[in-house]
DRENGUDO-672609 format. One line per 10 residues: number of its first residue (from 1); their letters; for each residue x, y, z of N, C-alpha, C. Coordinates in nm, 3 decimals, always signed. Layout:
N
NUM> a> X/Y/Z/X/Y/Z/X/Y/Z; ...
//
This chain:
238
1> mmrldllpfr> +3.475/+6.495/-1.588/+3.383/+6.400/-1.651/+3.451/+6.338/-1.772; +3.430/+6.210/-1.790/+3.483/+6.143/-1.908/+3.422/+6.201/-2.034; +3.498/+6.203/-2.142/+3.447/+6.250/-2.270/+3.459/+6.138/-2.373; +3.391/+6.156/-2.487/+3.403/+6.064/-2.599/+3.478/+6.137/-2.710; +3.603/+6.098/-2.732/+3.686/+6.161/-2.835/+3.652/+6.101/-2.971; +3.617/+6.189/-3.066/+3.586/+6.148/-3.202/+3.709/+6.175/-3.288; +3.776/+6.070/-3.330/+3.902/+6.084/-3.403/+3.878/+6.102/-3.552; +3.973/+6.163/-3.622/+3.956/+6.187/-3.765/+3.943/+6.058/-3.845; +3.866/+6.065/-3.953/+3.854/+5.953/-4.046/+3.987/+5.935/-4.118; +4.030/+5.809/-4.130/+4.153/+5.779/-4.202/+4.137/+5.651/-4.283
11> lggaaenmav> +4.207/+5.645/-4.394/+4.221/+5.522/-4.471/+4.346/+5.450/-4.425; +4.344/+5.317/-4.430/+4.462/+5.241/-4.394/+4.459/+5.103/-4.455; +4.572/+5.036/-4.455/+4.576/+4.895/-4.492/+4.517/+4.812/-4.380; +4.490/+4.686/-4.407/+4.426/+4.600/-4.307/+4.511/+4.588/-4.181; +4.640/+4.561/-4.195/+4.726/+4.546/-4.077/+4.737/+4.677/-4.000; +4.748/+4.788/-4.072/+4.758/+4.917/-4.004/+4.630/+4.949/-3.928; +4.515/+4.926/-3.990/+4.389/+4.954/-3.921/+4.374/+4.870/-3.795; +4.412/+4.743/-3.802/+4.403/+4.658/-3.683/+4.502/+4.703/-3.575; +4.620/+4.745/-3.617/+4.720/+4.793/-3.521/+4.673/+4.919/-3.451; +4.618/+5.013/-3.526/+4.570/+5.138/-3.465/+4.458/+5.110/-3.366
21> dflllqrypd> +4.363/+5.025/-3.404/+4.253/+4.993/-3.312/+4.306/+4.938/-3.180; +4.403/+4.847/-3.187/+4.457/+4.789/-3.065/+4.532/+4.894/-2.983; +4.605/+4.982/-3.049/+4.679/+5.085/-2.976/+4.585/+5.189/-2.915; +4.467/+5.208/-2.973/+4.368/+5.295/-2.909/+4.325/+5.239/-2.774; +4.331/+5.108/-2.761/+4.303/+5.044/-2.632/+4.424/+5.049/-2.540; +4.541/+5.023/-2.593/+4.660/+5.004/-2.511/+4.738/+5.131/-2.478; +4.740/+5.228/-2.570/+4.836/+5.337/-2.558/+4.775/+5.476/-2.573; +4.644/+5.488/-2.557/+4.584/+5.619/-2.578/+4.634/+5.717/-2.472; +4.666/+5.841/-2.512/+4.726/+5.934/-2.415/+4.642/+5.962/-2.291; +4.508/+5.960/-2.305/+4.421/+5.988/-2.190/+4.339/+5.864/-2.157
31> ataarfrsyg> +4.375/+5.797/-2.051/+4.309/+5.672/-2.014/+4.168/+5.694/-1.961; +4.128/+5.819/-1.937/+3.994/+5.846/-1.885/+3.894/+5.876/-1.996; +3.939/+5.887/-2.120/+3.851/+5.924/-2.231/+3.812/+5.800/-2.311; +3.683/+5.789/-2.346/+3.642/+5.691/-2.446/+3.685/+5.745/-2.583; +3.704/+5.658/-2.679/+3.747/+5.704/-2.811/+3.677/+5.627/-2.921; +3.649/+5.697/-3.030/+3.573/+5.641/-3.140/+3.637/+5.684/-3.271; +3.642/+5.591/-3.365/+3.681/+5.630/-3.500/+3.609/+5.542/-3.601; +3.572/+5.601/-3.713/+3.531/+5.524/-3.830/+3.643/+5.538/-3.932; +3.660/+5.437/-4.016/+3.776/+5.439/-4.104/+3.749/+5.357/-4.230; +3.840/+5.375/-4.328/+3.827/+5.305/-4.455/+3.951/+5.225/-4.486
41> whrpaftfgy> +3.956/+5.173/-4.609/+4.056/+5.075/-4.648/+4.122/+5.119/-4.778; +4.254/+5.103/-4.786/+4.326/+5.142/-4.906/+4.286/+5.059/-5.026; +4.257/+4.932/-5.003/+4.217/+4.843/-5.112/+4.125/+4.736/-5.055; +4.059/+4.655/-5.140/+3.966/+4.554/-5.088/+4.029/+4.472/-4.975; +3.957/+4.464/-4.864/+4.014/+4.402/-4.744/+3.915/+4.308/-4.678; +3.970/+4.205/-4.615/+3.896/+4.114/-4.527/+3.974/+4.104/-4.396; +3.902/+4.098/-4.284/+3.966/+4.066/-4.158/+3.896/+3.944/-4.099; +3.966/+3.876/-4.006/+3.907/+3.756/-3.948/+3.938/+3.751/-3.799; +3.860/+3.671/-3.727/+3.865/+3.669/-3.582/+3.993/+3.609/-3.527; +4.028/+3.653/-3.409/+4.153/+3.612/-3.345/+4.167/+3.460/-3.334
51> sqaldfvrtq> +4.057/+3.391/-3.312/+4.064/+3.245/-3.289/+4.042/+3.163/-3.415; +4.020/+3.226/-3.528/+3.992/+3.150/-3.649/+4.119/+3.093/-3.713; +4.105/+2.979/-3.775/+4.217/+2.916/-3.844/+4.233/+2.975/-3.983; +4.355/+3.008/-4.020/+4.381/+3.072/-4.148/+4.338/+2.984/-4.265; +4.358/+2.854/-4.255/+4.318/+2.765/-4.364/+4.168/+2.774/-4.389; +4.090/+2.779/-4.280/+3.944/+2.794/-4.295/+3.912/+2.929/-4.358; +3.975/+3.034/-4.310/+3.947/+3.168/-4.361/+3.967/+3.175/-4.511; +4.074/+3.114/-4.559/+4.103/+3.118/-4.703/+3.994/+3.052/-4.784; +3.925/+2.952/-4.728/+3.816/+2.887/-4.801/+3.693/+2.975/-4.811; +3.686/+3.080/-4.728/+3.569/+3.168/-4.726/+3.586/+3.291/-4.816
61> lpagatpdlc> +3.704/+3.310/-4.871/+3.728/+3.426/-4.956/+3.673/+3.401/-5.095; +3.630/+3.509/-5.165/+3.580/+3.491/-5.302/+3.684/+3.426/-5.392; +3.639/+3.343/-5.483/+3.730/+3.273/-5.574/+3.814/+3.373/-5.652; +3.943/+3.349/-5.655/+4.032/+3.435/-5.730/+4.070/+3.565/-5.662; +4.014/+3.591/-5.543/+4.041/+3.717/-5.474/+4.176/+3.714/-5.405; +4.245/+3.825/-5.408/+4.370/+3.842/-5.332/+4.358/+3.968/-5.248; +4.269/+3.967/-5.149/+4.244/+4.088/-5.072/+4.355/+4.116/-4.971; +4.353/+4.237/-4.918/+4.434/+4.272/-4.803/+4.371/+4.199/-4.684; +4.445/+4.108/-4.623/+4.389/+4.017/-4.523/+4.464/+4.032/-4.391; +4.388/+4.036/-4.279/+4.455/+4.048/-4.149/+4.370/+3.985/-4.039
71> rrptgggvvd> +4.437/+3.919/-3.945/+4.373/+3.868/-3.825/+4.345/+3.986/-3.731; +4.224/+3.993/-3.675/+4.190/+4.098/-3.580/+4.240/+4.063/-3.439; +4.256/+4.163/-3.353/+4.284/+4.134/-3.213/+4.159/+4.094/-3.136; +4.042/+4.106/-3.198/+3.914/+4.067/-3.139/+3.867/+3.936/-3.202; +3.755/+3.885/-3.152/+3.701/+3.759/-3.203/+3.612/+3.778/-3.324; +3.514/+3.687/-3.338/+3.419/+3.697/-3.447/+3.462/+3.621/-3.571; +3.388/+3.646/-3.681/+3.410/+3.574/-3.804/+3.483/+3.655/-3.909; +3.480/+3.603/-4.031/+3.542/+3.670/-4.145/+3.455/+3.788/-4.184; +3.515/+3.906/-4.197/+3.440/+4.027/-4.235/+3.491/+4.079/-4.368; +3.399/+4.096/-4.462/+3.426/+4.155/-4.593/+3.411/+4.306/-4.580
81> hredwtyalv> +3.519/+4.379/-4.597/+3.516/+4.524/-4.579/+3.500/+4.601/-4.710; +3.469/+4.532/-4.820/+3.464/+4.599/-4.949/+3.349/+4.698/-4.961; +3.239/+4.672/-4.890/+3.125/+4.764/-4.896/+3.069/+4.791/-4.756; +3.156/+4.797/-4.658/+3.106/+4.817/-4.523/+3.139/+4.957/-4.471; +3.085/+4.987/-4.355/+3.116/+5.107/-4.277/+3.176/+5.054/-4.147; +3.303/+5.084/-4.124/+3.379/+5.020/-4.016/+3.407/+5.120/-3.905; +3.402/+5.074/-3.781/+3.431/+5.163/-3.669/+3.499/+5.087/-3.555; +3.564/+5.164/-3.470/+3.619/+5.111/-3.345/+3.577/+5.202/-3.231; +3.540/+5.143/-3.121/+3.502/+5.214/-2.999/+3.581/+5.154/-2.884; +3.645/+5.241/-2.806/+3.718/+5.195/-2.687/+3.658/+5.261/-2.564
91> iprghpledm> +3.626/+5.180/-2.465/+3.569/+5.229/-2.340/+3.668/+5.198/-2.229; +3.713/+5.298/-2.154/+3.816/+5.276/-2.052/+3.769/+5.183/-1.940; +3.866/+5.123/-1.876/+3.840/+5.034/-1.762/+3.767/+5.111/-1.652; +3.665/+5.048/-1.595/+3.593/+5.106/-1.483/+3.463/+5.173/-1.519; +3.440/+5.203/-1.649/+3.312/+5.261/-1.687/+3.204/+5.153/-1.676; +3.081/+5.189/-1.636/+2.977/+5.087/-1.620/+2.952/+5.004/-1.745; +2.962/+5.064/-1.864/+2.940/+4.988/-1.986/+3.052/+4.888/-2.009; +3.174/+4.926/-1.975/+3.287/+4.835/-1.988/+3.275/+4.719/-1.890; +3.210/+4.743/-1.776/+3.200/+4.644/-1.670/+3.085/+4.546/-1.692; +2.999/+4.574/-1.792/+2.887/+4.485/-1.820/+2.934/+4.352/-1.878
101> ratksyrevh> +2.849/+4.251/-1.869/+2.874/+4.128/-1.942/+2.881/+4.158/-2.090; +2.960/+4.079/-2.163/+2.982/+4.106/-2.305/+2.851/+4.111/-2.384; +2.757/+4.023/-2.354/+2.632/+4.023/-2.429/+2.552/+4.151/-2.405; +2.561/+4.205/-2.283/+2.487/+4.327/-2.250/+2.549/+4.449/-2.318; +2.680/+4.464/-2.311/+2.744/+4.578/-2.376/+2.726/+4.570/-2.527; +2.731/+4.449/-2.582/+2.709/+4.429/-2.726/+2.571/+4.479/-2.766; +2.472/+4.441/-2.687/+2.335/+4.484/-2.718/+2.320/+4.635/-2.706; +2.376/+4.695/-2.602/+2.360/+4.839/-2.581/+2.416/+4.919/-2.698; +2.535/+4.882/-2.745/+2.596/+4.954/-2.857/+2.514/+4.933/-2.984; +2.466/+4.812/-3.005/+2.388/+4.786/-3.126/+2.249/+4.848/-3.121
111> ealaaslraq> +2.193/+4.865/-3.004/+2.066/+4.938/-2.994/+2.086/+5.084/-3.038; +2.200/+5.143/-2.998/+2.230/+5.280/-3.040/+2.249/+5.288/-3.191; +2.315/+5.189/-3.248/+2.337/+5.186/-3.392/+2.205/+5.170/-3.467; +2.122/+5.077/-3.421/+1.993/+5.054/-3.488/+1.904/+5.178/-3.482; +1.903/+5.246/-3.369/+1.821/+5.368/-3.356/+1.869/+5.476/-3.452; +1.998/+5.484/-3.475/+2.053/+5.584/-3.566/+2.014/+5.553/-3.711; +2.002/+5.426/-3.745/+1.954/+5.389/-3.878/+1.804/+5.414/-3.892; +1.728/+5.384/-3.787/+1.583/+5.407/-3.793/+1.551/+5.555/-3.812; +1.637/+5.643/-3.766/+1.616/+5.786/-3.785/+1.612/+5.825/-3.932; +1.665/+5.738/-4.018/+1.661/+5.762/-4.162/+1.568/+5.664/-4.234
121> gvpavtqeig> +1.481/+5.600/-4.158/+1.381/+5.514/-4.219/+1.424/+5.372/-4.244; +1.544/+5.334/-4.200/+1.588/+5.195/-4.216/+1.525/+5.112/-4.103; +1.449/+5.008/-4.134/+1.384/+4.929/-4.029/+1.482/+4.836/-3.958; +1.572/+4.896/-3.882/+1.679/+4.820/-3.816/+1.640/+4.788/-3.673; +1.662/+4.663/-3.633/+1.635/+4.619/-3.496/+1.748/+4.525/-3.455; +1.757/+4.498/-3.326/+1.855/+4.398/-3.281/+1.789/+4.261/-3.277; +1.867/+4.162/-3.315/+1.821/+4.023/-3.316/+1.809/+3.976/-3.172; +1.690/+3.932/-3.135/+1.666/+3.892/-2.996/+1.670/+3.742/-2.976; +1.661/+3.666/-3.083/+1.660/+3.520/-3.071/+1.784/+3.465/-3.138; +1.855/+3.379/-3.069/+1.977/+3.322/-3.124/+1.949/+3.231/-3.242
131> dpaadtpagv> +2.039/+3.233/-3.338/+2.032/+3.143/-3.454/+2.063/+3.000/-3.407; +1.986/+2.900/-3.454/+2.015/+2.761/-3.414/+2.157/+2.717/-3.446; +2.219/+2.784/-3.544/+2.356/+2.748/-3.582/+2.460/+2.824/-3.502; +2.416/+2.904/-3.405/+2.509/+2.991/-3.333/+2.612/+2.915/-3.251; +2.585/+2.788/-3.222/+2.683/+2.712/-3.145/+2.798/+2.661/-3.231; +2.786/+2.675/-3.363/+2.894/+2.635/-3.451/+2.998/+2.746/-3.455; +3.123/+2.714/-3.493/+3.227/+2.817/-3.495/+3.191/+2.932/-3.587; +3.239/+3.052/-3.553/+3.212/+3.170/-3.635/+3.265/+3.149/-3.775; +3.184/+3.186/-3.874/+3.226/+3.171/-4.013/+3.242/+3.306/-4.079; +3.151/+3.338/-4.173/+3.152/+3.466/-4.241/+3.049/+3.556/-4.175
141> cferaevhdv> +3.091/+3.674/-4.135/+3.011/+3.759/-4.046/+2.870/+3.786/-4.098; +2.856/+3.831/-4.223/+2.725/+3.877/-4.267/+2.638/+3.767/-4.327; +2.680/+3.644/-4.317/+2.597/+3.533/-4.362/+2.499/+3.488/-4.255; +2.524/+3.523/-4.129/+2.441/+3.474/-4.020/+2.430/+3.579/-3.911; +2.306/+3.612/-3.872/+2.285/+3.705/-3.762/+2.279/+3.628/-3.631; +2.359/+3.670/-3.536/+2.356/+3.611/-3.403/+2.283/+3.705/-3.308; +2.257/+3.659/-3.188/+2.179/+3.737/-3.094/+2.245/+3.873/-3.069; +2.162/+3.978/-3.075/+2.199/+4.118/-3.056/+2.274/+4.180/-3.174; +2.290/+4.107/-3.285/+2.333/+4.173/-3.407/+2.221/+4.264/-3.456; +2.252/+4.357/-3.545/+2.151/+4.445/-3.603/+2.104/+4.383/-3.735
151> ihsgtgakia> +1.972/+4.370/-3.749/+1.915/+4.311/-3.870/+1.808/+4.403/-3.930; +1.774/+4.378/-4.055/+1.665/+4.447/-4.123/+1.536/+4.375/-4.084; +1.442/+4.445/-4.022/+1.322/+4.379/-3.970/+1.235/+4.323/-4.080; +1.247/+4.376/-4.202/+1.165/+4.327/-4.312/+1.222/+4.204/-4.378; +1.350/+4.206/-4.407/+1.413/+4.096/-4.481/+1.486/+3.997/-4.392; +1.516/+4.039/-4.270/+1.596/+3.955/-4.181/+1.745/+3.958/-4.210; +1.786/+4.037/-4.312/+1.927/+4.044/-4.347/+2.008/+4.109/-4.236; +2.125/+4.057/-4.213/+2.213/+4.115/-4.111/+2.271/+4.246/-4.162; +2.262/+4.350/-4.079/+2.315/+4.481/-4.113/+2.446/+4.508/-4.043; +2.456/+4.474/-3.915/+2.576/+4.509/-3.839/+2.610/+4.403/-3.736
161> gaaqkrnkrg> +2.740/+4.382/-3.720/+2.793/+4.294/-3.618/+2.919/+4.355/-3.559; +2.972/+4.294/-3.456/+3.092/+4.348/-3.391/+3.162/+4.237/-3.316; +3.284/+4.267/-3.275/+3.362/+4.177/-3.190/+3.426/+4.260/-3.080; +3.455/+4.196/-2.967/+3.506/+4.268/-2.851/+3.636/+4.205/-2.799; +3.714/+4.290/-2.734/+3.830/+4.243/-2.659/+3.836/+4.323/-2.529; +3.844/+4.252/-2.417/+3.859/+4.315/-2.287/+3.997/+4.283/-2.231; +4.059/+4.383/-2.171/+4.181/+4.358/-2.094/+4.186/+4.460/-1.980; +4.299/+4.471/-1.915/+4.309/+4.557/-1.797/+4.296/+4.705/-1.830; +4.302/+4.740/-1.959/+4.290/+4.880/-1.998/+4.149/+4.920/-2.039; +4.064/+4.822/-2.066/+3.927/+4.857/-2.104/+3.870/+4.760/-2.205
171> llfqgslwrp> +3.779/+4.811/-2.287/+3.703/+4.731/-2.382/+3.719/+4.790/-2.521; +3.760/+4.705/-2.616/+3.767/+4.743/-2.757/+3.652/+4.678/-2.832; +3.574/+4.762/-2.899/+3.469/+4.718/-2.991/+3.519/+4.741/-3.132; +3.517/+4.639/-3.217/+3.542/+4.657/-3.359/+3.414/+4.618/-3.432; +3.352/+4.714/-3.500/+3.221/+4.691/-3.559/+3.219/+4.715/-3.709; +3.127/+4.648/-3.776/+3.113/+4.660/-3.920/+2.965/+4.664/-3.956; +2.930/+4.755/-4.043/+2.792/+4.771/-4.091/+2.793/+4.748/-4.242; +2.712/+4.655/-4.288/+2.709/+4.620/-4.430/+2.617/+4.716/-4.504; +2.676/+4.807/-4.580/+2.599/+4.914/-4.646/+2.487/+4.861/-4.736; +2.511/+4.760/-4.821/+2.402/+4.714/-4.908/+2.277/+4.670/-4.831
181> aaesggpvdw> +2.294/+4.607/-4.714/+2.177/+4.565/-4.636/+2.105/+4.687/-4.579; +2.181/+4.787/-4.533/+2.119/+4.907/-4.477/+2.047/+4.988/-4.584; +2.098/+4.984/-4.707/+2.044/+5.068/-4.814/+1.953/+4.991/-4.909; +1.906/+4.876/-4.867/+1.820/+4.796/-4.955/+1.690/+4.867/-4.990; +1.645/+4.958/-4.902/+1.522/+5.032/-4.929/+1.544/+5.175/-4.973; +1.667/+5.217/-4.987/+1.698/+5.354/-5.027/+1.830/+5.399/-4.967; +1.883/+5.511/-5.016/+2.015/+5.555/-4.971/+2.016/+5.602/-4.825; +2.131/+5.588/-4.763/+2.154/+5.636/-4.626/+2.253/+5.751/-4.632; +2.225/+5.858/-4.559/+2.320/+5.969/-4.545/+2.420/+5.927/-4.438; +2.540/+5.886/-4.480/+2.636/+5.829/-4.385/+2.698/+5.934/-4.294
191> drftedftaa> +2.707/+6.057/-4.340/+2.754/+6.163/-4.251/+2.654/+6.185/-4.137; +2.527/+6.190/-4.172/+2.424/+6.206/-4.069/+2.423/+6.085/-3.977; +2.436/+5.965/-4.034/+2.439/+5.845/-3.950/+2.553/+5.852/-3.850; +2.671/+5.894/-3.895/+2.786/+5.903/-3.804/+2.757/+5.999/-3.690; +2.699/+6.115/-3.722/+2.664/+6.213/-3.618/+2.562/+6.154/-3.520; +2.459/+6.090/-3.573/+2.356/+6.033/-3.485/+2.411/+5.920/-3.399; +2.493/+5.836/-3.458/+2.546/+5.722/-3.383/+2.641/+5.767/-3.273; +2.730/+5.859/-3.303/+2.822/+5.905/-3.199/+2.749/+5.982/-3.090; +2.643/+6.054/-3.127/+2.562/+6.122/-3.024/+2.493/+6.019/-2.936; +2.442/+5.912/-2.996/+2.377/+5.806/-2.918/+2.477/+5.736/-2.828
201> latllgteag> +2.598/+5.715/-2.876/+2.702/+5.654/-2.792/+2.737/+5.744/-2.674; +2.746/+5.875/-2.700/+2.776/+5.968/-2.591/+2.667/+5.962/-2.484; +2.541/+5.956/-2.526/+2.431/+5.943/-2.430/+2.443/+5.813/-2.352; +2.473/+5.705/-2.422/+2.489/+5.575/-2.357/+2.601/+5.578/-2.253; +2.708/+5.651/-2.285/+2.823/+5.660/-2.195/+2.805/+5.765/-2.087; +2.700/+5.847/-2.098/+2.677/+5.953/-2.001/+2.778/+6.066/-2.012; +2.817/+6.099/-2.135/+2.919/+6.201/-2.155/+2.886/+6.284/-2.278; +2.980/+6.367/-2.319/+2.965/+6.447/-2.440/+3.070/+6.404/-2.542; +3.030/+6.409/-2.670/+3.122/+6.373/-2.778/+3.175/+6.498/-2.845; +3.301/+6.492/-2.885/+3.361/+6.605/-2.955/+3.483/+6.562/-3.033
211> papwpefaeg> +3.517/+6.637/-3.139/+3.634/+6.600/-3.219/+3.762/+6.608/-3.139; +3.854/+6.519/-3.170/+3.984/+6.515/-3.102/+4.092/+6.493/-3.208; +4.212/+6.543/-3.185/+4.322/+6.521/-3.281/+4.367/+6.376/-3.280; +4.438/+6.340/-3.385/+4.493/+6.205/-3.391/+4.591/+6.185/-3.276; +4.583/+6.074/-3.205/+4.669/+6.053/-3.088/+4.817/+6.044/-3.125; +4.900/+6.088/-3.035/+5.044/+6.081/-3.055/+5.098/+5.955/-2.987; +5.104/+5.849/-3.064/+5.162/+5.725/-3.013/+5.313/+5.739/-3.009; +5.378/+5.649/-2.937/+5.524/+5.651/-2.931/+5.583/+5.633/-3.071; +5.698/+5.694/-3.092/+5.761/+5.689/-3.224/+5.783/+5.544/-3.268; +5.736/+5.514/-3.386/+5.753/+5.381/-3.444/+5.658/+5.275/-3.393
221> evealteqya> +5.570/+5.309/-3.299/+5.485/+5.208/-3.237/+5.381/+5.154/-3.336; +5.317/+5.243/-3.411/+5.218/+5.197/-3.509/+5.286/+5.113/-3.616; +5.401/+5.159/-3.662/+5.472/+5.087/-3.768/+5.514/+4.947/-3.722; +5.561/+4.937/-3.597/+5.607/+4.808/-3.546/+5.491/+4.710/-3.532; +5.377/+4.757/-3.480/+5.264/+4.666/-3.464/+5.203/+4.633/-3.599; +5.202/+4.728/-3.691/+5.154/+4.700/-3.826/+5.238/+4.590/-3.890; +5.368/+4.598/-3.873/+5.456/+4.495/-3.929/+5.425/+4.359/-3.867; +5.401/+4.357/-3.736/+5.366/+4.231/-3.670/+5.235/+4.176/-3.725; +5.134/+4.263/-3.739/+5.002/+4.218/-3.785/+5.003/+4.178/-3.933; +5.103/+4.222/-4.007/+5.113/+4.185/-4.149/+5.197/+4.058/-4.168
231> spewhahr> +5.253/+4.006/-4.062/+5.348/+3.894/-4.073/+5.275/+3.760/-4.090; +5.338/+3.666/-4.160/+5.281/+3.531/-4.172/+5.259/+3.466/-4.035; +5.345/+3.495/-3.938/+5.332/+3.436/-3.804/+5.202/+3.481/-3.737; +5.166/+3.609/-3.751/+5.042/+3.659/-3.692/+4.921/+3.598/-3.763; +4.926/+3.590/-3.894/+4.813/+3.535/-3.968/+4.792/+3.387/-3.936; +4.900/+3.315/-3.914/+4.889/+3.172/-3.887/+4.862/+3.142/-3.741; +4.879/+3.243/-3.652/+4.860/+3.222/-3.508/+4.718/+3.181/-3.478; +4.703/+3.090/-3.383/+4.567/+3.051/-3.341/+4.570/+3.008/-3.196
//
C-alpha cells in the first residue's frame, strides 16, 4: 500500500526550497510513496509563478524590500512568505488524486486544509464562486481569492492558496497559508494543525502517514539545482 511520508521540517533559502520541492517530484527514492513537507525560510522571501514576468514581479514587492526571491517550478502569483506556513505535497503518477483534473485535486486538498483549521475554530471554507477578476493574469497571491482557495467565511480574507505542476512522475503541490488571516480571531496551534492536516491528507489519499528520513538525493543534485534556481537566467525565464 502506498504511504504518505512526512519529511522533517527544514529552513532554507528561496532557491534551495524550490529546488528541494522539485526534486521531491523528480528524484524521490520511492516512486510509490506520496511525500509531504512543511518548511521555513532563512530570511524574508517571496516566490513567484513559473509564467510570471520578472519585471512585473518586482513592481509587486514592498517598497525598499530586498527579499530572497525565486521563480517557482509551479504556476500562480507572487507569494509573500514572511508570515506564511508553507508546504509541498507530491502525489505519485497513477494515484486517483493525481489523475483528477487540476481544479478537482486543488479543491480536495484545500477542503482537507480548511477542515483542519475549523477543528481549531477558524471559520475556514473553500471559495466556491470565481472572482470576476480571475481571468486576469495572476498577481499577488493573497490579494485575491480564486475558486477553491481557502477563505475566512466571516471576512472573506484569503487564507490559503496553492500552485500545481504535473509531469510524468506525478503531481507537485506547493501551498501557502497566510497566518495573519487564519489567526484574525485568535491563535492557531500550528503543531496541531500540521498533525490534523497530514492526517486528513492521508485519509484523502487512502493511506497512512508517518515520519520519514530526509531523502538521499544524488550527490550535488540539490546544490546544482539550487544554483540554477538562484541564477539571473532562471529568474528572467518566461
